[in-house]
GUNU-884820 format. One record per residue (C-alpha): residue in three letters; x, y, z. Coordinates in steps of 0.05 Angstrom, whole numbers, padded with zeros to 5 digits, always signed. Each point is the difference from the previous one (the first is absolute). Layout:
<rs>
AlaXYZ
...
</rs>
This chain:
<rs>
Met+01620-02964-02173
Ala+00008-00021+00071
Thr-00061-00005+00047
Leu-00008+00048+00058
Ala+00071+00020+00025
Ser-00021+00012+00074
Thr-00049-00048+00028
Met-00047+00019+00058
Ala+00006-00035+00065
Ile-00070-00002+00029
Ser-00008-00019+00074
Asn-00052-00054+00015
Thr-00023-00017+00072
Asn-00018-00070-00025
Ala+00066-00015-00035
Ala+00072+00019-00013
Pro+00008+00061-00043
His-00014-00013-00076
Leu+00034+00032-00056
Val-00044+00024-00059
Thr+00014+00037-00064
Ser-00056+00045-00013
Val-00067+00026+00035
Pro-00048-00039-00038
Glu+00042-00064+00013
Ala-00003+00017+00076
Val-00073+00009+00001
Thr-00008-00070-00038
Glu+00041-00030+00055
Arg-00042+00031+00056
Ala-00062-00022-00033
Ala+00027-00073-00002
Arg+00026+00001+00073
Arg-00064+00035+00033
Pro-00055-00001-00052
His-00056+00016+00049
Ala+00036+00059+00032
Val-00028+00072-00009
Ala+00037+00036-00054
Val-00040+00065-00007
Thr-00063+00032+00031
Ala-00041+00058-00024
Gly-00058+00020+00042
Asn-00036-00067+00017
His+00030-00035-00058
Val+00057-00047+00007
Ile+00044-00038-00052
Thr+00045-00059+00020
Tyr+00068-00017-00029
Ser-00028-00057-00040
Glu-00055+00042-00028
Leu+00046+00056-00015
Glu+00046-00046-00038
Arg-00059-00032-00036
Gln-00027+00066-00020
Ala+00066+00031-00020
Asn+00018-00060-00043
Arg-00065+00003-00038
Leu+00009+00073-00017
Ala+00074-00009-00018
His-00017-00056-00048
Arg-00048+00049-00029
Leu+00049+00057-00006
Ile+00051-00046-00030
Ser-00048-00013-00058
Ala-00011+00074-00010
Gly+00074+00008-00008
Ala+00027+00013+00069
Gly+00073-00024+00013
Pro+00068+00026+00019
Gly+00010+00074-00018
Val-00073+00010-00011
Ala-00035+00055+00041
Ile-00071-00015+00022
Gly-00043+00056+00028
Leu-00039-00012+00066
Cys-00052+00047+00018
Leu-00044-00020+00059
Pro-00020+00026+00066
Arg+00035-00026+00062
Ser-00034-00070+00001
Leu+00013-00075-00001
Glu-00003+00005-00072
Met+00058+00052-00003
Val+00043-00049+00041
Val-00021-00060-00046
Gly+00012+00042-00068
Ala+00074+00021+00026
Leu+00019-00067+00019
Ala-00030-00028-00067
Ile+00041+00048-00039
Leu+00064-00020+00032
Lys-00019-00074-00011
Ser-00010+00011-00072
Gly+00075+00027-00005
Ala-00024+00073-00014
Ala+00007+00061+00041
Tyr-00062+00036+00028
Val-00013+00075-00007
Pro-00041+00022+00057
Met-00053+00053-00016
Asp-00041+00034+00055
Pro-00074+00003-00023
Ala-00007+00067+00035
Tyr+00046+00031-00052
Pro-00030+00038-00062
Ala-00013-00045-00062
Asp+00047+00040-00039
Arg+00057-00015+00046
Leu-00015-00073+00002
Leu-00007-00006-00076
Phe+00070+00034-00005
Thr+00031-00048+00047
Leu-00026-00060-00040
Glu+00027+00031-00067
Asp+00064+00022+00028
Ala+00008-00069+00035
Cys-00016-00035-00069
Ala-00049-00046+00037
Pro-00036-00048-00045
Val-00047-00023+00058
Leu-00037+00037+00060
Ile-00031-00038+00055
Ser-00057+00042+00030
Asp-00072+00001+00027
Pro-00063+00019-00040
Ala+00000+00072+00019
Asn+00069+00014-00017
Ala+00001-00047-00061
Arg-00050+00047-00030
Arg+00034+00065+00012
Leu+00070-00026-00024
Glu-00022-00031-00067
Asn+00058-00004-00047
Pro-00001-00036-00065
Asp+00077-00019+00007
Cys-00010-00030+00068
Glu-00043-00063+00017
Thr-00035+00010+00066
Ile-00014-00062+00046
Val-00055+00014+00051
Val+00012-00036+00065
Asp-00070+00014+00030
Gly-00062-00019-00030
Pro-00031-00059-00043
Asp+00058+00007-00050
Ala+00058-00012+00051
Pro+00057-00036-00032
Val+00001-00074+00001
Gly+00066-00034-00007
Asp+00041-00067+00016
Glu+00019+00003+00075
Asp+00050-00055-00010
Phe+00045+00035-00054
Thr+00077+00001+00007
Pro+00021+00072+00009
Pro+00057+00029-00039
Arg+00072+00002+00031
Ile+00014+00068+00029
Arg+00069+00028-00008
Ala+00035+00053+00044
Ser-00001+00049-00056
Asp-00075-00006-00013
Leu-00046+00057+00014
Ala-00045-00006+00060
Tyr-00039+00065-00002
Val-00001+00068-00034
Val-00022+00056+00047
Tyr-00015+00071-00026
Thr+00021+00060+00036
Ser-00008+00075-00012
Gly+00047+00027-00053
Ser+00040+00062-00002
Thr-00010+00006-00073
Gly-00076+00008+00007
Thr-00019-00078-00010
Pro+00004-00055+00046
Lys+00060-00051-00006
Gly+00001-00071+00009
Val+00051-00032+00047
Glu+00018-00072-00021
Ile+00015-00049+00063
Thr+00027-00070-00012
His-00009-00061+00036
Ala+00069+00008+00028
Asn-00018+00066+00030
Leu-00066-00027+00030
Ser+00032-00062+00026
Asn+00057+00039+00036
Leu-00058+00044+00032
Val-00039-00061+00022
Ala+00064-00035+00029
Trp+00018+00060+00041
His-00068+00016+00026
Cys-00012-00073+00023
Arg+00069-00005+00032
Ala-00002+00072+00033
Phe-00068-00005+00030
Ala+00003-00073+00013
Val-00068-00014-00039
Thr-00029-00072+00007
Ala-00064-00034-00022
Gln-00032+00024+00066
Asp+00000+00073-00016
Arg-00056+00041-00018
Ala+00016+00056-00044
Ser-00041+00066-00019
His-00006+00029-00074
Leu-00017+00071-00004
Ala+00031+00031-00062
Gly-00034+00013-00062
Leu+00021-00044-00061
Ser+00044+00055-00035
Phe+00037+00015+00063
Asp+00059-00046-00002
Ala-00005-00014+00074
Ser-00055-00050-00018
Val+00055-00043-00032
Trp+00034-00001+00068
Glu-00069-00013+00035
Met-00012-00061-00039
Trp+00058-00043-00024
Pro+00041-00010+00064
Tyr-00061-00025+00037
Leu-00028-00045-00053
Ala+00071-00031-00013
Ala+00002-00012+00077
Gly-00067-00036+00006
Ala-00028+00058+00044
Ser-00068+00028-00007
Leu-00014+00069-00031
His-00060+00044+00019
Leu-00027+00055-00042
Ala-00030+00060+00035
Asp-00055+00036-00031
Asp+00007+00073-00029
Val-00026+00036+00057
Thr+00036-00037+00057
Arg+00067+00001-00035
Leu-00005+00080-00002
Ser-00021+00009+00073
Ala+00051-00008+00057
Asp-00052-00018+00053
Leu-00039-00049-00048
Leu+00065-00031-00021
Arg+00028-00009+00072
Asp-00068-00036+00017
Trp-00001-00043-00065
Leu+00073-00023+00014
Leu-00013-00019+00071
Glu-00067-00035-00023
Arg+00035-00035-00057
Ala+00060-00021+00044
Val+00048+00028-00049
Ser+00071-00015+00021
Ile+00039+00040-00055
Gly-00020+00051-00050
Phe+00021+00061-00039
Val-00037+00068+00009
Pro+00018+00065-00041
Thr+00037+00053+00042
Pro-00058+00048+00012
Ile-00045-00055+00029
Ala+00060-00031+00039
Glu+00010+00067+00033
Arg-00069+00000+00025
Leu-00003-00072+00018
Ile+00059+00005+00046
Ala-00030+00062+00038
Leu-00066-00039+00017
Glu-00009-00043+00063
Trp+00018-00071-00007
Pro-00009-00062+00046
Ser+00062-00023+00037
His-00001-00064-00041
Thr-00016-00004-00073
Pro+00001-00054-00052
Leu+00037+00055-00043
Arg+00074-00010+00008
Ile+00027+00042-00056
Leu-00030+00065-00032
Leu+00039+00013-00067
Thr-00006+00071-00028
Gly+00028+00042-00057
Gly-00019+00041-00065
Glu+00023+00067+00033
Ala+00042+00031+00053
Leu-00019-00027+00071
Arg-00006+00060+00045
Arg-00022-00032+00067
Trp+00038-00042+00046
Pro-00041-00061+00036
Pro-00017+00008+00073
Ala+00036-00043+00050
Asp-00059-00043+00012
Leu-00018-00018-00069
Pro-00016-00075+00003
Phe+00029-00019-00070
Glu+00063+00015-00038
Leu+00001+00058-00052
Val+00043-00007-00059
Asn+00014+00058-00049
Asn+00012-00016-00072
Tyr+00025+00036-00061
Gly+00003-00021-00072
Pro-00019+00029-00069
Ser-00040-00045-00049
Glu+00065-00004-00035
Cys+00031-00043+00049
Thr-00056-00048+00019
Val-00040+00032+00052
Val+00051+00001+00056
Ala+00074+00019-00002
Thr+00012+00021+00073
Ser-00032-00019+00064
Ala+00005+00015+00075
Ala-00035-00017+00066
Val-00019+00067+00033
Thr-00003+00001+00075
Ala-00016+00050+00053
Asp+00066-00008+00035
Ala+00035+00021-00064
Arg-00035+00064-00004
Arg+00039+00062-00021
Ser-00009+00070-00030
Gly-00004-00022-00070
Leu-00050-00046-00041
Pro+00000-00072+00012
Pro+00050-00032-00045
Ile-00013-00041-00063
Gly+00049-00048+00015
Ser+00050-00039-00035
Ala+00000-00046-00062
Ile-00040-00064+00001
Asp+00031-00066-00019
Gly+00029+00000-00071
Gly-00001+00075-00006
Tyr+00053+00054+00009
Thr-00009+00075+00013
Tyr+00046+00056-00018
Val-00001+00071+00019
Leu+00034+00038-00055
Asp+00017+00071-00024
Glu-00005+00025-00069
Gln+00069-00030-00021
Leu-00023-00070+00033
Arg+00044+00007+00057
Gln-00026-00032+00065
Val-00018+00056+00051
Arg-00035+00002+00066
Ser-00057+00042-00030
Gly-00022-00004-00072
Glu-00045-00035-00053
Leu-00020-00072+00014
Tyr+00021-00051-00051
Ile-00026-00076+00012
Gly+00033-00062-00032
Gly-00008-00072+00008
Ala-00055-00051-00012
Gly-00062+00043+00003
Val+00022+00048-00055
Ala-00050-00007-00057
Arg+00011-00013-00072
Gly-00015+00069-00018
Tyr-00063+00043-00031
Arg-00042-00040-00049
Gly+00010+00029-00071
Arg+00046+00056+00026
Pro+00071-00013-00014
Glu+00028+00071+00008
Leu-00036+00009+00067
Thr+00020-00066+00024
Ala+00075+00018-00016
Ala-00004+00066+00033
Arg-00030-00029+00066
Phe+00030-00069+00003
Val+00076+00011-00004
Arg+00063-00045+00006
Asp+00018-00016+00071
Pro+00073+00012+00006
Phe+00007-00025+00070
Arg-00011-00074-00016
Gly+00048-00042-00039
Asp-00053-00024-00051
Ala+00003+00042-00064
Asp-00075-00013-00008
Ala-00023+00027+00070
Arg-00044+00057-00003
Met-00027+00052+00051
Tyr-00059+00041+00000
Arg-00001+00074+00011
Thr-00054+00015+00048
Gly-00001+00074+00002
Asp-00007-00001+00074
Leu+00047+00037+00047
Val+00018-00038+00064
Arg+00057+00005+00055
Val+00036-00057+00029
Leu-00011-00002+00080
Pro+00056-00016+00045
Asp-00027-00075+00009
Gly+00002-00008-00079
Gln-00072+00008-00011
Leu-00032+00050-00049
Glu-00044+00061+00013
Phe-00042+00027-00053
Met+00016+00073-00016
Gly-00044+00021-00062
Arg+00001-00003-00077
Val+00051+00024-00047
Asp-00057+00021-00048
Asp-00080+00015+00003
Gln-00026-00066+00010
Ile-00053-00003+00055
Lys-00022-00053+00046
Ile-00074+00006+00029
Arg-00033-00056+00038
Gly+00048-00050-00025
Tyr-00006+00014-00075
Arg+00055+00024-00042
Ile-00020+00062-00044
Glu+00038+00032-00052
Pro-00027+00074-00003
Asn+00019+00004-00074
Glu-00056-00054-00017
Ile-00048+00048+00033
Val+00023+00058-00034
Ala-00002-00036-00068
Ala-00074-00017+00015
Leu-00021+00072+00022
Gly+00039+00027-00064
Arg-00052-00034-00041
His-00056+00047+00028
Pro-00014+00053-00047
Ala-00009+00051+00058
Ile+00072-00008+00030
Arg+00062+00031-00027
Glu+00048-00026+00051
Ser+00000-00041+00061
Met+00043-00029+00057
Val-00015-00052+00053
Val+00032-00003+00071
Ala-00017-00036+00063
Arg-00015+00047+00060
Glu-00006-00016+00075
Asp-00037+00061+00027
Val-00033-00044+00054
Pro+00051-00048+00032
Gly-00009-00073-00022
Glu-00045+00022-00057
Lys+00039+00003-00062
Arg-00043+00025-00065
Leu+00011+00009-00075
Ile-00004+00074-00016
Ala-00001+00017-00078
Tyr+00019+00073-00014
Leu-00031+00027-00065
Val+00013+00054-00047
Met-00064+00006-00041
Gln-00011+00018-00077
Pro-00018+00072-00012
Asp-00079+00007+00010
Ser-00007-00072+00023
Ser-00030-00029+00064
Val-00015-00066+00026
Leu-00030-00028+00067
Ala+00038-00046+00043
Gly-00052-00055-00009
Glu+00006+00004-00074
Leu+00080-00008+00007
Arg-00010-00059+00044
Asp-00048-00034-00047
Phe+00048+00010-00055
Leu+00057-00028+00033
Arg-00039-00060+00024
Gln+00000-00023-00074
Ser+00073-00015+00000
Leu+00024+00003+00074
Pro-00017-00044+00062
Glu-00030+00035+00059
Tyr+00068+00002+00039
Met+00028+00043-00052
Ile-00055+00053-00007
Pro+00018+00064+00038
Ala-00040+00017+00060
Ile+00005+00078-00013
Phe+00008+00038-00065
Val+00033+00069+00012
Thr+00003+00056-00057
Leu+00064+00045-00014
Asp+00012+00056-00046
Ala+00064-00031-00012
Val+00044-00059+00026
Pro+00052+00034+00044
Leu+00072-00003-00025
Thr+00071+00005+00032
Arg+00056+00046-00024
Asn+00021-00059-00040
Gly-00065-00013-00036
Lys-00019-00062+00040
Ile-00065-00010+00034
Asn+00002+00032+00072
Arg-00042-00050+00041
Arg+00015+00041+00064
Ala-00041+00056-00032
Leu-00064-00042-00015
Pro-00055+00028+00044
Pro-00040-00041+00048
Pro-00073-00014-00019
Asp-00049+00049+00026
Ala-00070+00022-00019
Ala+00024+00053-00053
Asn+00041-00045-00043
Thr-00030-00070+00007
Leu-00048-00020-00055
Gly-00069-00012+00025
Asp-00053-00048-00023
Ala-00069+00011-00021
Pro-00044+00045+00046
Ala-00036-00041+00054
Ala-00074-00004-00005
Asp-00045+00037+00046
Gly+00022-00040+00054
Phe-00019-00066+00038
Val-00073-00022-00009
Ser+00000-00054+00047
Asp+00026-00017+00070
Leu+00040-00057-00029
Gln+00035+00045-00048
Arg+00013+00047+00059
Arg+00030-00058+00044
Ile+00045-00027-00056
Gly+00024+00068-00013
Gly+00021+00010+00070
Ile+00033-00070+00001
Ala+00040+00016-00061
Gly+00017+00073+00022
Ala+00031-00026+00063
Leu+00045-00050-00035
Leu+00021+00056-00049
Glu+00009+00048+00060
Arg-00048+00050-00036
Glu-00053+00041+00034
Ser-00050-00008-00058
Ile-00007-00047-00060
Gly-00049+00013-00057
Ile-00049-00053-00023
Asn+00036-00006-00066
Asp+00068+00008+00022
Asn+00049-00059-00020
Phe+00032-00034+00060
Phe+00064-00013-00037
Leu+00006+00071-00029
Leu-00008+00027+00070
Gly+00065-00039+00017
Gly-00027-00070+00017
His+00036-00061-00022
Ser-00009-00076+00002
Leu+00021-00005+00075
Leu-00047+00057+00021
Gly-00051-00034-00045
Ala+00007-00067+00037
Gln-00013+00040+00065
Leu-00060+00039-00028
Ile-00030-00070-00017
Val+00010-00023+00070
Asn-00028+00065+00030
Leu-00062-00005-00045
Lys-00011-00073+00022
Lys+00003+00021+00070
Ala-00051+00051-00011
Phe-00049-00031-00049
Gly+00012-00074+00009
Val+00020-00010-00075
Glu+00066-00015-00030
Ile+00016+00036-00065
Pro+00048-00036-00048
Leu+00062+00040-00013
Arg-00011-00001-00072
Ala-00068+00034+00010
Leu+00032+00053+00040
Phe+00046+00016-00061
Ala-00060-00001-00045
Asn-00042+00043+00042
Pro+00046+00046+00042
Thr-00048+00052+00017
Val-00051+00010+00059
Ala-00055-00006-00052
Gly+00027-00062-00032
Leu+00016-00034+00072
Ala-00073+00017+00021
Glu-00028-00035-00060
Glu+00050-00059+00011
Ile-00020-00010+00070
Gly-00072+00008-00012
Arg+00006-00055-00051
Leu+00040-00049+00042
Ser-00047+00013+00060
Val-00059-00029-00043
Ser+00039-00059-00027
Arg+00038-00029+00059
Pro+00047-00036+00004
Met+00040+00054-00026
Tyr+00071-00012-00010
Asp+00026-00035-00065
Asp+00067-00026+00018
Gln+00039-00011-00065
Ser+00053-00043+00032
Ala-00051-00049+00026
Arg-00018-00039-00062
Thr-00007-00074-00013
Ser+00064-00034-00029
Val+00020-00001-00070
Gly-00029-00053-00047
Ala-00021-00046+00055
</rs>
C-alpha cells in the first residue's frame, strides 16, 4: 500500500519548507535539526526535542516487544504531563494507535474503553495502573522504579496513510461510549492545514489545556511538535480560570493556543495589555456567543468539528468589525475538506443539516459497522465512488459570504463546556438504579451563560433516593461532566397528543420538585467553615449553604470549582488541587482539606509537573 498520500508542508524559519509523511517522522526530523530546543514544559520541568525523541523511542521499542504495531490500539491513561506527551508519541512511533483515557473518569468506564478497543497494552502511572488491572491487558508503568527500558536507536515501522493514529471515545446514543478511528492521513491533513493557516514556526510557544480524552488535545499537540515549536502545559486550576489563564499565557509568552469556548468568552472580556506575545487564540467545542471587543490585541478564531472529522472541519477568524445580530460564524471548510448543507433528500439548501466530506473524515466507529454505515455515508458530490461524508446532526445556515452559522441539533445531543453528551447514555445509567422507573435528561440555561444538565425522574412506587446517593451511583460509570447538576421528580413524563415527550412542559427546578441531599448538620462549628460556606455560597448565588451540602449538587461544575479554589487561596493562602475538591465537595470536607494543607506546606501537588519518563 502506498505511503501517506497527502504529505505535510511544515514551515521552518531555519530552512526551506520540508515534506514529511507522518507526525512521528516530523518530530524525529525536528529533533535532528534542533536537538536542544524546548519541546514541552509542565510546571518547572522541561524536556528538549532530543530527550523527547530518546524517551519516546525507548518506550516505542518496549511497546513493539509487547505486540504494538499497525492496527493495534494501545491505551494511554496518564494525567496531563510530560509522560503523557512521551507516551502518545511512543505509541505513534510503534506504528500503533493511541487510545486517550482521562484518569478522572470512573474505573468502569476506562475498563470498558480498554475492552472495547481490544487494547493489549495500557500505558499508565502507578495509581491508575492499580485501579485498572486487567488480566487481558499488559500494563506498562512509565513513572517509578519499573519504568520501561528499551533501545532508543531502533528503526520504527513504516507508517501508511490508512494506518490508525488514535481512537477517541465519545458519548454514545445507544447508552455506551463509541470509539472514533482516526488514520494518519486524517491527522496529517489537520496538521498541514493548521501549520499553513496559522503560520506556525519553530519559534512559536503553544499552550496545552485540554484533558486527554477531549480530542482538542490532539490539535494542541501534534501541529506544534511537528513544526518544532514548544508546547506548554497549564496546571488544572489555571486552565479552568480565565483570570489565572490570562496571566499564565502572558507569563509564559504563549503565542498561539486553543481554549474551550466557555473560557474563551471569559478571556476576551478581560483587560489585556495593548501588546501581547499571544497572536492567535483558537476556540471551539460549543457555540460561540460573544463577539470580540475592538481593542482585543490578538486574533480570535472560531472552529467547529466533530471527533468523527479529526477535530476541526470549519474555521473562521471572528472580528469586531464583522459583528452582526446572529452568532459568530463557524466558518468554512479547512484545507482538504468539504461542507454540504442538505435537506432530508440530500439536496443542497441554504439552511439544513451539515454534512462533512474530505480528508478529515474518520474511518468509522471501532467495532460498530452498522453505526458506521448510518453516520458515514457515500458522498454523491464527488467523482470518487469511495468518497464518504459524515452526517453531523448539526443544523446550520449558509451566510451571504458563504460561511456557516450554527443553528442547533436535529436530535437531543448536548454540548456543555465543550463536551459532547448523549442524554441516552445518562438515561441508561439512571435506569440501572432500583428506585428509578423512568428518566430523561435535558440541558437548561435558566441563568444566561450557565447551561446545566437536569435529570427528570419518575420514581418507582414507594421508592425514594437522595440526590447525593444518585450522584455517587452515577460516578461509578459516568465522568463528572455527564452527571446532572439537579434531579427533578415527576409524577409522569409529559407527552404531546402524538405520544411524544413534551419537552416544553417539563417544569423548571424549584424547591418543591428537586431532590435534596442529606440534611445538614447542626451548622458551622468554626469560623473557617463559616467563611468557606460564604465563599461557596456567593459563587453559587445562594443565600445559605449547609455544612454538608454538596457544591456540585447545588449547581457547581468544574469551571466554578476552579474559581472556588482561586477564592479559597485568596482567603486562606492554600491551593487545593481540583481533584481534592471533587473528593471533598462540602464545607466540612473543604475545611478539613484546608486544615491539612495549612500544616503541610507547600500544599499544591501539580500532577503535570513531574520528571520526564524513563530518564
